[in-house]
PAFI-987676 format. One line per 3 residues: number of its first residue (from 1); their letters; for each residue z, y, x of N, C-alpha, C. Coordinates in pm, whole numbers, plus 50000, padded with zeros to 5 digits. Layout:
NUM) A) Z,Y,X,Z,Y,X,Z,Y,X  ...
//
This chain:
1) XXX) 45827,19769,36510,45829,19865,36584,45740,19836,36718  45630,19939,36748,45558,19861,36889,45613,19923,37007  45618,19871,37112,45688,19900,37243,45558,19903,37346
4) XXX) 45547,19992,37454,45441,19956,37564,45542,19966,37695  45479,19900,37764,45521,19864,37911,45430,19926,38011  45462,20008,38083,45397,20041,38185,45432,20010,38323
7) XXX) 45352,19935,38399,45378,19886,38521,45294,19950,38667  45395,19982,38741,45335,20062,38886,45394,20001,38983  45321,20052,39102,45355,19969,39233,45412,20088,39311
10) XXX) 45493,20086,39375,45569,20188,39470,45557,20145,39639  45498,20221,39699,45435,20165,39829,45485,20294,39927  45524,20222,40042,45545,20309,40158,45473,20383,40233
13) XXX) 45328,20311,40215,45229,20388,40283,45079,20323,40202  44986,20402,40194,44851,20369,40156,44768,20445,40207  44655,20343,40292,44564,20401,40378,44448,20448,40278
16) XXX) 44398,20369,40183,44307,20395,40106,44321,20386,39935  44351,20509,39917,44421,20544,39766,44308,20484,39644  44184,20531,39673,44086,20469,39555,44088,20337,39552
19) XXX) 44071,20263,39682,44050,20129,39681,44173,20062,39632  44284,20103,39665,44407,20042,39613,44436,20035,39467  44406,20162,39428,44390,20169,39284,44317,20058,39201
22) XXX) 44194,20057,39265,44085,19966,39203,44150,19828,39175  44222,19795,39307,44280,19656,39308,44395,19628,39190  44501,19743,39190,44572,19743,39089,44545,19724,38958
25) XXX) 44429,19796,38923,44379,19789,38793,44331,19647,38758  44284,19595,38852,44236,19433,38825,44366,19379,38775  44457,19396,38843,44581,19315,38820,44672,19374,38698
28) XXX) 44614,19476,38617,44645,19535,38500,44800,19632,38544  44774,19682,38675,44872,19783,38711,44804,19911,38701  44873,19998,38633,44799,20127,38581,44816,20263,38677
31) XXX) 44973,20238,38753,44972,20361,38849,45025,20310,38981  45036,20397,39075,45104,20397,39193,45187,20510,39239  45310,20468,39306,45397,20575,39361,45378,20570,39509
34) XXX) 45308,20673,39575,45263,20667,39725,45345,20804,39778  45374,20819,39898,45412,20899,39967,45297,21049,39939  45381,21168,39912,45266,21267,39923,45215,21286,40058
37) XXX) 45312,21300,40157,45234,21330,40298,45265,21178,40417  45178,21182,40500,45207,21066,40593,45323,21062,40624  45402,20931,40624,45538,20895,40661,45567,20934,40769
40) XXX) 45458,20929,40880,45496,20958,41023,45499,21120,41045  45436,21207,40955,45416,21323,40986,45517,21434,40962  45620,21417,41035,45744,21505,41016,45731,21626,41063
43) XXX) 45783,21722,40983,45747,21870,41007,45876,21935,41062  45880,22055,41098,46009,22120,41132,45982,22282,41079  46088,22346,41097,46123,22479,41045,46072,22592,41126
46) XXX) 46048,22542,41282,46007,22625,41372,45855,22638,41396  45758,22532,41308,45636,22541,41327,45581,22474,41423  45634,22376,41489,45596,22298,41613,45507,22191,41557
49) XXX) 45540,22135,41465,45432,22044,41398,45322,22090,41345  45290,22237,41306,45184,22269,41283,45058,22284,41377  45097,22266,41508,44995,22254,41601,44943,22133,41632
52) XXX) 44973,22015,41527,44921,21888,41561,44767,21893,41510  44708,21813,41567,44578,21767,41515,44567,21670,41400  44449,21698,41322,44432,21621,41186,44517,21655,41087
55) XXX) 44496,21623,40940,44516,21665,40855,44678,21608,40830  44747,21690,40745,44891,21643,40713,44889,21523,40619  44806,21530,40527,44787,21458,40416,44667,21410,40371
58) XXX) 44655,21319,40288,44495,21281,40237,44444,21422,40158  44316,21409,40159,44261,21513,40063,44276,21495,39942  44265,21615,39851,44272,21608,39706,44148,21544,39651
61) XXX) 44048,21539,39726,43928,21502,39657,43888,21345,39665  43997,21249,39712,43969,21130,39697,43996,21054,39566  44056,21130,39474,44045,21110,39309,44015,21249,39269
64) XXX) 43963,21221,39143,43934,21336,39062,44066,21362,38979  44052,21480,38928,44186,21532,38870,44250,21454,38748  44170,21375,38680,44209,21281,38571,44275,21184,38634
67) XXX) 44225,21130,38784,44277,21020,38848,44436,21057,38903  44438,21147,38970,44577,21219,39010,44686,21220,38890  44632,21278,38776,44725,21278,38680,44775,21170,38605
70) XXX) 44676,21071,38590,44689,20964,38518,44754,20832,38602  44724,20847,38736,44734,20700,38779,44840,20724,38922  44872,20847,38957,44970,20854,39089,45115,20926,39052
73) XXX) 45184,20874,39121,45336,20942,39143,45356,20973,39257  45384,21098,39271,45423,21136,39461,45560,21116,39492  45566,21037,39591,45711,21037,39664,45727,21147,39797
76) XXX) 45838,21215,39742,45883,21313,39860,45953,21230,39975  45940,21280,40097,45958,21218,40210,46090,21210,40222  46124,21087,40259,46264,21022,40248,46352,21057,40381
79) XXX) 46265,21113,40464,46358,21153,40596,46427,21271,40581  46373,21349,40489,46444,21481,40490,46614,21480,40430  46683,21572,40486,46834,21565,40446,46865,21706,40408
82) XXX) 46890,21729,40282,46881,21865,40227,47046,21914,40247  47154,21808,40291,47269,21869,40302,47328,21847,40451  47236,21839,40531,47286,21804,40655,47358,21929,40720
85) XXX) 47471,21897,40801,47551,21998,40864,47482,22101,40955  47364,22043,41001,47263,22083,41102,47202,22197,41010  47226,22337,41057,47121,22422,40990,46983,22396,41009
88) XXX) 46940,22377,41105,46792,22336,41145,46733,22249,41084  46795,22110,41085,46773,21985,40999,46750,22035,40850  46852,22113,40804,46880,22148,40658,46768,22240,40616
91) XXX) 46736,22358,40712,46615,22443,40686,46481,22363,40658  46451,22294,40780,46325,22217,40757,46356,22126,40649  46457,22059,40602,46441,21970,40477,46388,22056,40373
94) XXX) 46457,22169,40350,46415,22285,40211,46290,22325,40231  46212,22328,40350,46069,22394,40366,45970,22245,40330  46012,22155,40400,45949,21997,40359,45927,21988,40193
97) XXX) 46061,22013,40141,46070,21981,39975,45979,22077,39910  45999,22205,39937,45911,22289,39872,45752,22260,39877  45736,22254,39997,45593,22223,40047,45534,22109,39964
100) XXX) 45625,22004,39973,45548,21882,39916,45541,21885,39775  45647,21957,39706,45643,21982,39547,45521,22097,39519  45476,22140,39606,45373,22250,39575,45229,22158,39586
103) XXX) 45214,22071,39676,45141,21983,39673,45106,21914,39575  45240,21852,39513,45235,21772,39378,45164,21857,39272  45238,21986,39254,45162,22058,39156,45045,22083,39179
106) XXX) 44987,22118,39293,44827,22150,39303,44723,22010,39267  44794,21887,39292,44724,21771,39255,44735,21728,39089  44824,21835,39001,44850,21800,38881,44902,21669,38857
109) XXX) 45009,21611,38954,45079,21495,38935,45173,21535,38804  45192,21428,38733,45292,21420,38619,45437,21414,38667  45448,21344,38790,45602,21330,38797,45593,21309,38963
112) XXX) 45718,21319,39046,45767,21316,39168,45865,21223,39174  45906,21147,39272,46036,21081,39300,46075,21147,39429  46223,21214,39423,46293,21263,39521,46378,21149,39593
115) XXX) 46414,21197,39723,46510,21088,39793,46641,21071,39731  46691,20951,39761,46827,20929,39692,46931,21000,39722  47031,21009,39656,47143,21092,39683,47226,21010,39788
118) XXX) 47323,21102,39887,47395,21041,39964,47519,21029,39892  47558,20877,39941,47678,20820,39860,47807,20862,39935  47804,20904,40051,47918,20917,40131,47988,21048,40150
121) XXX) 47871,21137,40113,47927,21301,40139,47834,21380,40017  47857,21504,40019,47827,21611,39928,47689,21623,39903  47624,21634,39769,47491,21639,39755,47476,21805,39708
124) XXX) 47536,21893,39751,47534,22023,39678,47431,22100,39693  47388,22095,39828,47267,22166,39835,47143,22112,39780  47122,21968,39786,47032,21903,39712,47038,21945,39567
127) XXX) 47134,21969,39495,47150,21991,39339,47087,22126,39335  47144,22222,39435,47075,22334,39417,46917,22371,39428  46857,22300,39516,46722,22284,39546,46639,22232,39440
130) XXX) 46728,22111,39389,46648,22077,39264,46657,22143,39127  46773,22247,39127,46778,22327,39009,46700,22439,39016  46678,22482,39141,46579,22587,39176,46438,22551,39165
133) XXX) 46389,22415,39173,46266,22384,39164,46252,22377,39021  46332,22323,38945,46324,22325,38789,46332,22446,38725  46382,22546,38787,46402,22697,38710,46259,22756,38743
136) XXX) 46201,22727,38834,46063,22779,38867,45953,22686,38800  45965,22594,38730,45888,22525,38670,45871,22585,38526  45882,22693,38493,45862,22736,38367,45719,22740,38303
139) XXX) 45622,22713,38394,45492,22691,38325,45459,22544,38308  45565,22465,38306,45573,22332,38298,45490,22292,38158  45510,22368,38054,45450,22341,37914,45275,22356,37944
142) XXX) 45267,22440,38008,45127,22503,38050,45056,22394,38099  45130,22351,38204,45057,22247,38312,45049,22109,38251  45156,22074,38156,45131,21948,38087,45033,21956,37960
145) XXX) 45005,22064,37916,44902,22068,37812,44773,22053,37883  44741,22129,37994,44620,22161,38070,44601,22042,38132  44693,21970,38200,44645,21862,38283,44527,21750,38242
148) XXX) 44537,21724,38120,44430,21617,38112,44305,21678,38073  44265,21808,38087,44165,21874,38044,44110,21962,38184  44167,21936,38272,44105,21985,38394,43958,21937,38438
151) XXX) 43879,22024,38449,43731,22007,38459,43712,21908,38371  43739,21904,38260,43686,21810,38157,43599,21864,38042  43470,21817,38031,43398,21919,37948,43418,21849,37789
154) XXX) 43434,21952,37723,43444,21948,37566,43330,22021,37495  43296,21979,37378,43195,22045,37290,43303,22158,37225  43223,22276,37212,43306,22398,37158,43322,22331,36985
157) XXX) 43425,22408,36918,43431,22367,36773,43326,22421,36686  43300,22347,36603,43244,22397,36493,43313,22421,36351  43426,22533,36333,43488,22525,36245,43436,22558,36117
160) XXX) 43312,22639,36114,43266,22650,35991,43185,22550,35930  43133,22444,36011,43077,22342,35952,43143,22208,35953  43243,22193,36025,43341,22080,36030,43465,22105,35975
163) XXX) 43533,22022,35907,43696,22021,35878,43776,21974,36003  43853,22066,36061,43929,22038,36176,44063,21941,36111  44092,21818,36248,44148,21740,36204,44316,21814,36246
166) XXX) 44427,21765,36187,44546,21816,36197,44571,21817,36340  44538,21705,36411,44586,21698,36561,44520,21826,36631  44404,21876,36595,44335,21993,36635,44426,22112,36625
169) XXX) 44486,22151,36508,44585,22242,36471,44720,22237,36531  44781,22087,36553,44879,22089,36642,44864,22125,36792  44758,22082,36822,44712,22178,36969,44741,22311,36974
172) XXX) 44653,22357,36876,44673,22516,36883,44811,22588,36878  44892,22509,36787,45026,22561,36767,45129,22508,36883  45097,22441,36950,45184,22439,37074,45188,22579,37170
175) XXX) 45101,22650,37131,45090,22772,37238,45193,22892,37176  45306,22919,37236,45402,23020,37178,45330,23145,37187  45277,23187,37339,45223,23314,37361,45141,23388,37247
178) XXX) 45022,23288,37211,44952,23361,37136,45010,23424,36995  45108,23322,36951,45170,23360,36802,45258,23468,36827  45316,23491,36948,45425,23596,37003,45337,23740,36993
181) XXX) 45215,23720,37026,45132,23847,37067,45097,23875,36925  45039,23776,36847,44995,23813,36701,45114,23888,36603  45229,23844,36637,45361,23873,36561,45397,24029,36606
184) XXX) 45388,24051,36746,45389,24187,36776,45294,24290,36720  45164,24264,36741,45053,24335,36675,45075,24341,36517  45125,24233,36442,45149,24252,36310,45262,24347,36284
187) XXX) 45350,24362,36349,45460,24428,36338,45438,24581,36358  45353,24595,36472,45298,24718,36515,45223,24809,36383  45138,24711,36343,45051,24752,36224,45151,24788,36132
190) XXX) 45222,24712,36075,45332,24750,35943,45391,24878,35979  45459,24877,36096,45550,24994,36151,45461,25126,36126  45327,25114,36137,45243,25223,36111,45183,25259,35981
193) XXX) 45247,25216,35889,45199,25217,35745,45299,25292,35682  45262,25387,35599,45360,25457,35525,45494,25374,35478  45603,25422,35473,45723,25358,35473,45723,25349,35312
196) XXX) 45682,25439,35230,45685,25403,35060,45609,25355,35011  45485,25276,35087,45386,25192,35044,45432,25051,35069  45401,24991,34972,45404,24862,34995,45282,24794,35057
199) XXX) 45270,24704,35186,45140,24660,35231,45108,24525,35195  44988,24545,35174,44903,24408,35155,44832,24352,35266  44890,24209,35313,44833,24168,35432,44774,24042,35402
202) XXX) 44643,24036,35434,44569,23919,35397,44536,23844,35537  44555,23702,35535,44527,23640,35688,44385,23546,35647  44275,23556,35712,44150,23481,35669,44169,23378,35784
205) XXX) 44072,23267,35738,44079,23154,35868,43952,23096,35822  43907,23026,35931,43766,22914,35900,43795,22829,35800  43927,22746,35777,43938,22652,35683,43929,22698,35544
208) XXX) 43905,22796,35515,43897,22868,35364,43781,22768,35284  43690,22729,35351,43578,22629,35285,43636,22510,35250  43761,22459,35313,43812,22310,35306,43925,22293,35197
211) XXX) 43946,22187,35156,44070,22149,35055,44157,22088,35140  44126,22037,35271,44205,21947,35321,44352,21998,35369  44374,22123,35391,44476,22193,35450,44554,22236,35341
214) XXX) 44508,22276,35212,44587,22337,35101,44701,22272,35065  44712,22115,35088,44842,22066,35043,44938,22096,35106  44934,22170,35225,45057,22203,35294,45082,22358,35323
217) XXX) 44987,22433,35291,44983,22559,35287,45057,22652,35181  45103,22584,35085,45151,22667,34949,45310,22689,35003  45357,22802,34988,45447,22877,35051,45507,22993,34926
220) XXX) 45629,23002,34937,45681,23121,34832,45633,23234,34901  45578,23345,34783,45549,23495,34797,45415,23487,34906  45351,23379,34890,45238,23358,34946,45114,23318,34863
223) XXX) 45016,23387,34833,44884,23350,34738,44785,23280,34850  44764,23149,34813,44646,23085,34878,44514,23080,34794  44401,23137,34872,44273,23146,34801,44185,23063,34866
226) XXX) 44131,22934,34799,44029,22857,34876,43883,22919,34842  43830,23023,34914,43699,23045,34901,43651,23103,35036  43517,23091,35025,43457,23165,35158,43454,23288,35153
229) XXX) 43533,23334,35285,43591,23465,35290,43464,23564,35312  43325,23520,35313,43218,23613,35318,43172,23661,35186  43213,23597,35083,43149,23618,34953,43273,23637,34824
232) XXX) 43397,23601,34885,43509,23622,34768,43530,23783,34762  43557,23804,34613,43597,23925,34596,43733,23945,34555  43803,24019,34619,43951,24053,34645,44015,24131,34519
235) XXX) 44086,24093,34437,44149,24166,34321,44219,24299,34357  44250,24314,34480,44298,24470,34550,44267,24452,34702  44252,24563,34728,44245,24597,34881,44337,24562,34999
238) XXX) 44308,24504,35095,44431,24488,35188,44424,24618,35275  44567,24599,35322,44601,24725,35439,44570,24663,35563  44597,24528,35584,44592,24456,35717,44516,24325,35699
241) XXX) 44404,24320,35776,44355,24177,35775,44377,24098,35899  44452,24010,35902,44473,23921,36013,44380,23797,36018  44322,23767,36151,44242,23673,36159,44264,23604,36310
244) XXX) 44231,23466,36332,44199,23405,36434,44116,23324,36442  43992,23384,36448,43859,23330,36448,43791,23331,36569  43872,23362,36704,43791,23378,36824,43763,23247,36895
247) XXX) 43673,23236,36998,43655,23118,37040,43657,23146,37190  43646,23044,37292,43629,23067,37422,43544,23198,37472  43447,23213,37430,43341,23331,37438,43385,23443,37360
250) XXX) 43493,23443,37296,43527,23554,37193,43442,23518,37055  43316,23553,37069,43242,23531,36930,43172,23398,36894  43204,23296,37000,43122,23188,36973,43154,23113,36857
253) XXX) 43278,23134,36788,43327,23057,36663,43279,23165,36549  43206,23237,36557,43140,23311,36438,43255,23410,36413  43325,23464,36482,43394,23568,36405,43350,23700,36383
256) XXX) 43243,23746,36434,43173,23855,36395,43105,23836,36234  43050,23719,36220,42987,23711,36084,43097,23706,35981  43203,23632,36027,43285,23612,35915,43371,23712,35870
259) XXX) 43414,23809,36004,43494,23923,35960,43403,24039,35882  43252,24024,35913,43206,24127,35877,43162,24110,35713  43170,23987,35660,43190,23958,35524,43328,23998,35477
262) XXX) 43444,23965,35545,43554,23948,35505,43581,24123,35488  43561,24220,35557,43585,24345,35548,43564,24440,35429  43496,24359,35344,43474,24424,35210,43628,24421,35118
265) XXX) 43698,24342,35161,43816,24341,35086,43945,24432,35181  43903,24499,35259,43990,24578,35354,43982,24728,35303  44111,24775,35237,44112,24932,35198,44056,25019,35312
268) XXX) 44003,25119,35258,43965,25230,35364,44053,25265,35452  44033,25264,35592,44126,25296,35683,44229,25194,35714  44172,25068,35663,44268,24950,35681,44224,24906,35809
271) XXX) 44352,24789,35858,44341,24756,36000,44295,24615,36002  44212,24564,36091,44165,24442,36153,44258,24412,36263  44328,24286,36263,44385,24213,36378,44317,24087,36412
274) XXX) 44242,24063,36501,44223,24165,36619,44119,24267,36560  44108,24398,36650,44013,24492,36615,43927,24492,36712  43906,24418,36828,43790,24440,36946,43812,24302,37011
277) XXX) 43693,24271,37072,43710,24148,37154,43572,24148,37231  43579,24123,37382,43491,24142,37478,43473,24005,37541  43339,23942,37546,43327,23808,37635,43289,23866,37788
280) XXX) 43332,23780,37868,43303,23810,38040,43217,23688,38089  43136,23696,38176,43041,23609,38235,43064,23654,38405  43104,23522,38453,43064,23500,38631,42985,23383,38634
283) XXX) 42937,23387,38765,42836,23289,38812,42944,23192,38895  42949,23070,38887,43040,22963,38944,42941,22851,39007  43032,22802,39107,42985,22659,39166,43090,22558,39136
286) XXX) 43023,22447,39084,43108,22337,39061,43014,22223,39060  42988,22142,39157,42898,22016,39146,42941,21921,39072  43079,21923,39039,43149,21814,38951,43130,21823,38814
289) XXX) 43141,21968,38764,43078,21996,38618,42927,21970,38603  42838,22019,38718,42709,21998,38683,42652,21859,38705  42746,21780,38758,42683,21633,38769,42737,21562,38642
292) XXX) 42865,21613,38582,42943,21556,38466,42832,21579,38356  42779,21708,38344,42683,21745,38251,42543,21635,38240  42502,21616,38362,42398,21536,38384,42404,21397,38303
295) XXX) 42547,21341,38332,42580,21229,38272,42634,21216,38123  42631,21355,38084,42704,21355,37935,42634,21332,37826  42479,21348,37841,42392,21335,37704,42272,21256,37774
298) XXX) 42239,21164,37691,42102,21089,37724,41983,21184,37738  41994,21282,37664,41891,21402,37663,41915,21505,37773  41875,21481,37885,41920,21563,38013,41901,21708,37972
301) XXX) 41780,21759,37896,41760,21889,37867,41862,21962,37764  41897,21871,37685,41998,21928,37590,42115,21953,37651  42167,21850,37748,42273,21865,37818,42307,21994,37908
304) XXX) 42203,22017,37960,42216,22170,38041,42171,22283,37971  42147,22268,37844,42124,22396,37741,42256,22391,37646  42350,22334,37698,42462,22312,37588,42589,22369,37649
307) XXX) 42652,22488,37606,42806,22512,37664,42902,22433,37632  42986,22420,37718,43110,22337,37704,43223,22423,37723  43326,22378,37645,43448,22439,37671,43539,22351,37789
310) XXX) 43600,22404,37875,43686,22334,38016,43789,22420,38052  43884,22327,38073,43983,22403,38176,43916,22396,38326  43852,22514,38362,43804,22518,38481,43911,22491,38608
313) XXX) 43869,22413,38697,43971,22390,38802,43912,22397,38952  43847,22311,38987,43782,22306,39123,43646,22352,39114  43641,22490,39097,43544,22564,39099,43545,22695,39198
316) XXX) 43440,22757,39214,43425,22883,39308,43344,22990,39236  43414,23093,39221,43346,23205,39160,43273,23289,39259  43151,23335,39235,43099,23411,39339,43106,23559,39313
319) XXX) 43156,23610,39206,43192,23756,39184,43284,23752,39068  43354,23876,39027,43439,23904,38938,43381,23886,38817  43436,23818,38711,43343,23819,38571,43327,23987,38517
322) XXX) 43213,23987,38456,43152,24122,38418,43166,24105,38265  43181,24238,38192,43177,24228,38052,43034,24207,38006  43005,24133,37890,42914,24080,37832,42878,24161,37688
325) XXX) 42930,24070,37582,42918,24141,37437,43054,24178,37391  43051,24317,37301,43180,24342,37283,43172,24373,37103  43268,24330,37042,43264,24324,36906,43388,24411,36842
328) XXX) 43352,24484,36738,43465,24565,36691,43495,24553,36543  43597,24574,36512,43617,24536,36341,43738,24631,36290  43731,24700,36176,43618,24673,36086,43478,24737,36143
331) XXX) 43385,24693,36113,43258,24737,36158,43199,24834,36056  43188,24940,36106,43144,25067,36005,43009,25090,36011  42930,25029,36086,42766,25053,36101,42701,25063,35977
334) XXX) 42622,25139,35934,42539,25124,35837,42459,24998,35809  42424,24939,35913,42329,24828,35933,42384,24736,36033  42452,24638,35981,42519,24528,36057,42428,24433,36139
337) XXX) 42392,24427,36252,42345,24318,36333,42435,24283,36441  42434,24148,36460,42508,24088,36549,42463,24012,36667  42333,24038,36683,42227,24006,36775,42261,24065,36901
340) XXX) 42276,24009,37003,42308,24096,37114,42217,24040,37254  42202,24164,37349,42139,24139,37478,42203,24187,37575  42222,24154,37713,42311,24205,37807,42246,24151,37958
343) XXX) 42244,24227,38057,42202,24190,38189,42291,24258,38284  42326,24139,38367,42430,24182,38467,42394,24133,38594  42438,24218,38710,42406,24218,38820,42532,24172,38911
346) XXX) 42542,24058,39002,42639,24022,39060,42620,23993,39210  42710,24048,39286,42688,24066,39462,42759,23946,39515  42709,23832,39553,42776,23710,39598,42865,23730,39695
349) XXX) 42996,23678,39693,43077,23700,39791,43072,23606,39929  42991,23508,39875,43017,23387,39996,42849,23310,39974  42802,23228,40088,42710,23144,40057,42767,23021,39979
352) XXX) 42642,22976,39900,42689,22873,39790,42581,22821,39700  42615,22737,39620,42525,22691,39498,42574,22738,39382  42485,22829,39308,42533,22855,39146,42490,22742,39062
355) XXX) 42595,22664,39004,42600,22562,38921,42585,22605,38767  42641,22733,38728,42622,22772,38584,42723,22897,38589  42748,22930,38469,42820,23029,38425,42941,23022,38357
358) XXX) 43044,23080,38392,43186,23061,38323,43198,23203,38253  43227,23173,38121,43252,23265,38025,43402,23270,37973  43443,23393,37943,43580,23405,37905,43563,23516,37817
361) XXX) 43692,23586,37765,43709,23697,37666,43835,23751,37660  43863,23896,37645,43982,23947,37602,43972,23995,37476  44087,24034,37423,44087,24085,37301,44178,24182,37258
364) XXX) 44164,24292,37201,44279,24412,37159,44314,24349,37014  44446,24302,36986,44493,24271,36876,44499,24400,36773  44598,24484,36809,44619,24622,36784,44693,24699,36868
367) XXX) 44644,24833,36864,44702,24935,36968,44708,24887,37113  44831,24848,37180,44840,24819,37317,44851,24666,37319  44852,24589,37220,44880,24434,37218,44771,24376,37233
370) XXX) 44735,24299,37352,44585,24245,37389,44623,24071,37379  44548,23987,37426,44531,23853,37450,44412,23850,37565  44413,23765,37650,44309,23737,37752,44312,23592,37820
373) XXX) 44183,23552,37845,44175,23438,37931,44104,23487,38055  44029,23596,38075,43982,23660,38151,44087,23659,38306  44000,23595,38403,44118,23545,38536,44175,23702,38579
376) XXX) 44081,23820,38549,44124,23941,38591,44223,23992,38515  44264,23949,38391,44350,24026,38327,44458,23915,38229  44498,23811,38309,44555,23721,38244,44714,23771,38215
379) XXX) 44755,23893,38281,44892,23947,38279,44889,23995,38128  44788,23997,38053,44798,24052,37912,44860,23947,37822  44853,23823,37853,44907,23716,37778,44932,23633,37884
382) XXX) 45034,23637,37954,45061,23522,38063,45114,23372,37991  45061,23261,38027,45102,23158,37985,45050,23105,37866  44931,23170,37815,44862,23172,37693,44761,23039,37724
385) XXX) 44752,22945,37631,44641,22814,37678,44591,22791,37540  44583,22863,37429,44502,22819,37290,44359,22828,37367  44303,22879,37429,44162,22870,37460,44131,22832,37623
388) XXX) 44052,22751,37652,44007,22721,37770,43859,22811,37791  43858,22829,37910,43677,22900,37929,43577,22834,37888  43456,22900,37897,43357,22821,37825,43243,22801,37951
391) XXX) 43179,22690,37965,43087,22662,38088,42917,22682,38025  42855,22756,38095,42717,22740,38056,42640,22693,38168  42589,22562,38175,42521,22529,38282,42382,22545,38338
394) XXX) 42349,22529,38428,42193,22581,38494,42100,22424,38487  42001,22412,38447,41930,22300,38486,41879,22287,38613  41868,22398,38699,41823,22378,38841,41935,22464,38903
397) XXX) 42034,22420,38988,42121,22494,39049,42047,22589,39147  42125,22701,39191,42051,22808,39256,42114,22815,39392  42057,22831,39499,42095,22855,39646,42144,23005,39660
400) XXX) 42248,23049,39704,42266,23188,39719,42343,23202,39861  42313,23336,39921,42370,23360,40057,42464,23497,40013  42521,23506,40115,42644,23573,40104,42543,23745,40055
403) XXX) 42597,23817,39981,42567,23941,39945,42406,23911,39867  42361,23824,39849,42236,23804,39756,42270,23882,39622  42179,23928,39558,42204,23987,39380,42183,23861,39326
406) XXX) 42270,23810,39222,42258,23727,39121,42259,23825,39004  42124,23766,38918,42116,23850,38805,42144,23759,38708  42193,23780,38566,42200,23702,38464,42169,23786,38325
409) XXX) 42095,23722,38268,42047,23792,38136,42101,23704,38014  42152,23747,37937,42248,23689,37796,42200,23738,37685  42155,23628,37584,42124,23702,37456,42208,23608,37342
412) XXX) 42248,23691,37247,42307,23610,37130,42221,23653,36997  42164,23522,36993,42057,23529,36850,42121,23458,36720  42059,23552,36620,42113,23498,36479,41960,23498,36407
415) XXX) 41959,23395,36330,41854,23343,36235,41873,23222,36170  41801,23207,36087,41796,23071,35984,41909,23008,35963  42012,23084,35932,42142,22997,35917,42221,22971,36027
418) XXX) 42180,22988,36137,42261,22963,36265,42269,23071,36382  42360,23067,36465,42382,23148,36582,42342,23063,36697  42297,23108,36822,42289,23052,36919,42258,23162,37040
421) XXX) 42305,23086,37172,42282,23181,37302,42191,23134,37384  42114,23217,37419,42030,23199,37545,42038,23274,37681  42028,23191,37790,42086,23263,37924,41956,23244,38026
424) XXX) 41964,23288,38124,41874,23294,38258,41944,23352,38387  41930,23291,38474,41970,23355,38611,41872,23365,38738  41879,23459,38810,41796,23494,38912,41871,23519,39045
427) XXX) 41824,23483,39136,41856,23503,39292,41764,23584,39365  41779,23715,39383,41696,23809,39453,41572,23792,39377  41568,23814,39270,41465,23841,39156,41355,23696,39146
430) XXX) 41408,23585,39178,41349,23474,39171,41427,23386,39042  41345,23414,38930,41415,23378,38805,41406,23218,38783  41513,23168,38722,41488,23021,38668,41457,23037,38515
433) XXX) 41457,22921,38465,41400,22896,38332,41529,22996,38219  41437,23013,38100,41552,23041,37985,41606,22930,37930  41733,22932,37938,41809,22804,37854,41808,22820,37732
436) XXX) 41797,22734,37651,41819,22723,37491,41729,22820,37421  41593,22825,37450,41529,22914,37370,41534,22884,37225  41525,22968,37140,41525,22936,36975,41641,22852,36922
439) XXX) 41727,22810,36999,41854,22731,36987,41800,22587,36991  41720,22558,37076,41649,22400,37024,41750,22326,37091  41856,22342,37173,41948,22223,37196,42089,22238,37137
442) XXX) 42119,22379,37121,42255,22417,37069,42266,22525,36973  42328,22512,36899,42366,22634,36802,42486,22599,36723  42538,22734,36648,42658,22721,36589,42625,22737,36439
445) XX) 42633,22640,36339,42608,22671,36211,42686,22742,36135  42596,22866,36031,42659,22961,35974,42709,22882,35822
//
C-alpha cells in the first residue's frame, strides 16, 4: 500500500506570499498556512476599523486560482473570542469570523484553520458558529468540484469521435442535480401517457458506437443495442426518447445531428427529453484567459480560433447573455438543416477590453422541467455542475467604452462530415476578423 506525506509550513506572518511559496517549493514543502488577514488589522463591530487607510489583507491577484487552491491554507485570526462574556467583543468576533470565512471561500481555499478552543471555559457559542458555517456550506460539493477548473482551459469533448474514459463519466455522475431534473422530466412524461398503455422508453447516448462500456451496462429488463443511433432501425417505436447529448454551448456535442437521426424510431406524437435547448452568448473581459490561450498552442492562430470549456471565474461581462441558436426535438421540418446564423448587439455597461465571448445554454427537458448554465437562469437547476461555460477567444482584443455597441455574428456550419463555428465581433461597426473560417482550426467530427 502506497502512502504519501504532504509537508506544509505554518507562519504567523507572510509579507510576500508568492516568493515564500517559491522558496518552500525548492525545499519540497508544498503548502503554507498563513493568516487570512493581517495579524495587526483588528476589526470591531462598530465599524471604527473600516476608516483605516490601506487594504485589510493581501490581494487575491498575488496568486492565480490554482495557486490558492493547491498551496494555501487560511488561518482565521487568533485574537477573536467567540465566547467572551462581553457582548461587544463577542459580536466583533462573530463578524470577523464570518468575514474571514467569506474571504477564504472567495479565494477557493480547500481548508481553513480556526482558533484553538478555550480549555478553562465553555465553547458553546464557538460550536454554534462552526455549526452555522458548516450548515451554510451546502455548496461544498460544487465548490470542491469546480475549484481545480477555475479559469482553466479545457478542450471540448469529441464524444462521437473518441471513446470517453471511465473517469470522465465518473465526473459527470457526481452531479446529483442533473439526474434529479431528468428523473422529474421522465416521471412527468410517463404520467402524461395513457394509463392502459405500456410505454416504451429509449435512452440514446454518444457511446453507442463504442464497445468499451457494454460490459457494465447489462441490466435486468433493459435491452442494450450497440449501434449508431442515426442509422439503427428500431423493432418498435418509442414513446419517450431520453438523451444527454448536450454540450456547454447546447449543440456543440452534435445533439441536433444525433437526435435528428434517432427520431426515426419515435412513435408519432412521441416525446423527446430534452425537447428544446438554446445557446447564449455574452462578450467578456479576461486577460488571464486570453493570455493562457496565447500560450496553449504553438500555433497561435489555431489557439485563438478554438473554443474552450472553462469554469469562468475572474471575468467581467459587458452585457447580459443573449440567445443565439435554438433546436427543438423531434424536428418535424420537411427539410432538416442544422446550419445557423445569428447576429446580436450588446450595449457595453462599462469601459473595458473584450477578450472573447462566453457561451452558455439552457434546456427544456419536458413541460416545465428545465436545466441551465445561463447566469441569468441558474435557478432552474441550482447547484448543477455537469457543464462549464464555453469560451470563444478573439485574435485581437477590442477596446470598448461605456454604451458602445458590441456586435457579434455567429455561424454554425455543417459540411464534409464535420460541424464548426465561426464568429466575428465589432465595436461601433469596426469589425474584427472572422474566426475559424471553414473550420480551419477547430471542428467537431460527425
